[in-house]
C-alpha positions as semicolon CSV with decimal commas, in nm:
position;residue;x (nm);y (nm);z (nm)
1;M;10,556;17,068;2,318
2;N;10,773;16,871;2,119
3;F;10,748;16,496;2,010
4;C;10,967;16,389;2,285
5;E;10,777;16,533;2,571
6;N;10,462;16,385;2,459
7;E;10,611;16,050;2,422
8;K;10,754;16,058;2,775
9;K;10,400;16,195;2,880
10;A;10,219;15,900;2,703
11;A;10,481;15,636;2,874
12;I;10,391;15,763;3,205
13;T;10,026;15,759;3,180
14;K;10,018;15,438;2,990
15;P;9,915;15,163;3,244
16;Q;10,212;14,920;3,318
17;K;10,178;14,562;3,278
18;S;10,281;14,402;3,604
19;K;10,301;14,049;3,740
20;S;10,091;13,994;4,061
21;G;10,009;13,678;4,241
22;F;10,187;13,336;4,293
23;G;10,273;13,098;4,026
24;I;10,229;12,729;4,056
25;V;10,586;12,640;4,121
26;E;10,564;12,892;4,425
27;V;10,254;12,714;4,526
28;L;10,390;12,362;4,506
29;I;10,693;12,467;4,703
30;A;10,502;12,638;4,983
31;S;10,274;12,319;4,995
32;V;10,555;12,087;5,036
33;V;10,707;12,299;5,301
34;L;10,416;12,321;5,518
35;G;10,349;11,939;5,464
36;F;10,683;11,887;5,617
37;L;10,624;12,118;5,906
38;Y;10,275;11,962;5,970
39;M;10,458;11,600;5,977
40;A;10,725;11,747;6,232
41;V;10,445;11,871;6,459
42;M;10,253;11,561;6,423
43;N;10,586;11,362;6,545
44;M;10,640;11,613;6,827
45;Q;10,289;11,594;6,950
46;G;10,329;11,189;6,947
47;G;10,650;11,217;7,164
48;N;10,497;11,446;7,402
49;H;10,200;11,199;7,443
50;D;10,440;10,927;7,525
51;A;10,609;11,114;7,764
52;L;10,307;11,226;7,949
53;L;10,231;10,868;7,970
54;R;10,548;10,752;8,092
55;I;10,571;11,019;8,360
56;R;10,219;10,924;8,466
57;A;10,311;10,567;8,522
58;R;10,638;10,678;8,696
59;D;10,439;10,894;8,937
60;G;10,203;10,584;9,004
61;A;10,497;10,363;9,080
62;T;10,627;10,612;9,335
63;E;10,277;10,625;9,490
64;V;10,240;10,246;9,494
65;A;10,593;10,219;9,681
66;Q;10,514;10,483;9,939
67;N;10,174;10,321;9,995
68;L;10,357;9,987;10,058
69;I;10,612;10,137;10,285
70;D;10,339;10,346;10,486
71;S;10,132;10,014;10,524
72;L;10,427;9,805;10,636
73;G;10,512;10,094;10,868
74;A;10,172;10,090;11,025
75;L;10,194;9,726;11,103
76;G;10,501;9,786;11,317
77;L;10,844;9,614;11,362
78;A;10,709;9,305;11,521
79;S;10,553;9,193;11,190
80;L;10,872;9,231;11,002
81;S;11,107;9,032;11,224
82;D;11,353;8,770;11,075
83;D;11,174;8,487;11,169
84;K;10,875;8,603;10,999
85;I;11,055;8,700;10,670
86;K;11,296;8,416;10,635
87;D;11,257;8,127;10,419
88;A;11,322;7,763;10,531
89;A;11,696;7,800;10,412
90;G;11,739;8,097;10,633
91;N;11,748;8,360;10,349
92;I;11,550;8,683;10,368
93;K;11,276;8,641;10,094
94;P;11,119;8,932;9,906
95;L;10,770;8,982;9,939
96;I;10,621;9,008;9,587
97;I;10,277;9,189;9,527
98;E;10,139;9,155;9,191
99;P;9,920;9,302;9,011
100;I;9,861;9,642;9,165
101;V;9,650;9,828;8,913
102;R;9,600;10,208;8,887
103;S;9,395;10,390;8,654
104;W;9,383;10,748;8,547
105;S;9,134;10,948;8,338
106;G;9,239;11,266;8,153
107;Q;9,263;11,441;7,847
108;P;9,640;11,462;7,733
109;G;9,508;11,557;7,377
110;A;9,190;11,627;7,201
111;V;9,029;11,292;7,292
112;S;8,973;11,186;7,644
113;N;9,172;10,874;7,764
114;T;9,164;10,650;8,034
115;I;9,528;10,528;8,134
116;T;9,549;10,169;8,319
117;V;9,892;10,047;8,439
118;N;9,956;9,716;8,623
119;Y;10,253;9,726;8,882
120;R;10,458;9,461;9,014
121;A;10,615;9,540;9,359
122;E;10,905;9,345;9,532
123;V;10,964;9,452;9,892
124;T;11,300;9,370;10,049
125;V;11,328;9,387;10,428
126;S;11,667;9,439;10,595
127;N;11,769;9,171;10,858
128;D;11,753;9,256;11,208
129;N;12,139;9,287;11,282
130;E;12,156;9,616;11,061
131;Y;11,954;9,824;11,317
132;K;12,016;9,651;11,645
133;A;12,112;9,838;11,973
134;K;12,299;9,663;12,268
135;A;12,224;9,798;12,619
136;S;12,358;9,652;12,948
137;S;12,255;9,773;13,307
138;M;12,454;9,699;13,620
139;L;12,143;9,774;13,835
140;L;11,947;9,520;13,654
141;G;12,247;9,266;13,660
142;T;12,203;9,193;13,295
143;D;12,513;9,204;13,052
144;S;12,335;9,315;12,739
145;V;11,994;9,342;12,598
146;E;11,971;9,368;12,223
147;H;11,677;9,575;12,063
148;V;11,565;9,604;11,692
149;Y;11,504;9,981;11,668
150;A;11,441;9,985;11,269
151;K;11,408;9,815;10,955
152;R;11,511;9,926;10,604
153;L;11,264;9,844;10,335
154;D;11,361;9,848;9,972
155;V;11,043;9,858;9,736
156;K;11,120;9,805;9,362
157;V;10,814;9,872;9,166
158;S;10,807;9,770;8,776
159;W;10,562;9,800;8,518
160;Q;10,540;9,755;8,134
161;F;10,575;10,060;7,906
162;K;10,541;9,998;7,540
163;S;10,811;9,699;7,467
164;S;11,027;9,768;7,776
165;T;11,002;9,721;8,179
166;Q;11,041;10,020;8,352
167;S;11,112;10,015;8,735
168;I;11,183;10,233;9,022
169;T;11,325;10,155;9,380
170;V;11,208;10,356;9,685
171;S;11,370;10,304;10,022
172;G;11,233;10,364;10,369
173;V;11,287;10,311;10,739
174;I;11,050;10,191;10,973
175;R;11,115;10,287;11,336
């Protein structure tokens, strides 16, 4: 063996010095990136929580409006005639109902919450002329008989969410 071959052999068997692990700069950059990601996830989670509360309140408002339409429908058309729903000036006055309180218990996150919403409902009833039928009979000798066969109800339900007023309007017909 010559000297060159021994040198090559020694170079191969000699342990190589290698750098392994992370430096302080890499660790700091990774920490900053993870911090930004954590803040983005927390912001998204807060937005999801607000969206859940807004949807729950809107569903409750729909329930309130439908309950009012069903309740007034159970009373019948006679209770909603023009002479009973007009004010002294002859204008149809809306029926205002407040507060209607609904509460829900749930766990939209890690903590169990109770959500309470105060609703305000405004019910407007159509006048008798919108759903009036005229009938006449030659046998009975009457020219025409008028009959109110339906009424339209417009129920506007409003509530506060954060710093704004939210509202929905549901219409129904009572026959």
